[in-house]
C-alpha positions, 0 to 999 in steps of 0.5 A: 094648439099650434104655436106661432112661428118664432122667427121667419128665417131664410131657406135655400130651395132647389127645384130639379127640372125634367131635363136634369137642371136645377133652379136654386134660390133663397126664400123667406120661410114664410113664403108660399109654394106658389111664391116659390114656383112663380119666382123662376121664369122657367116654372112660371111659363109652365104654370101659366100654360097649365092654368089656361 
């Protein structure tokens, strides 16, 4: 049995890029990894290049 989420709070996420820079943002804890990655224009460009 997995209990349902009691609250969907906000989390701060930082992604470290290959060049050493970091992308940071606040997200709902209920958002998916895809939502997080497509939020940043820098990662969106890379993701769509890989998927084509």
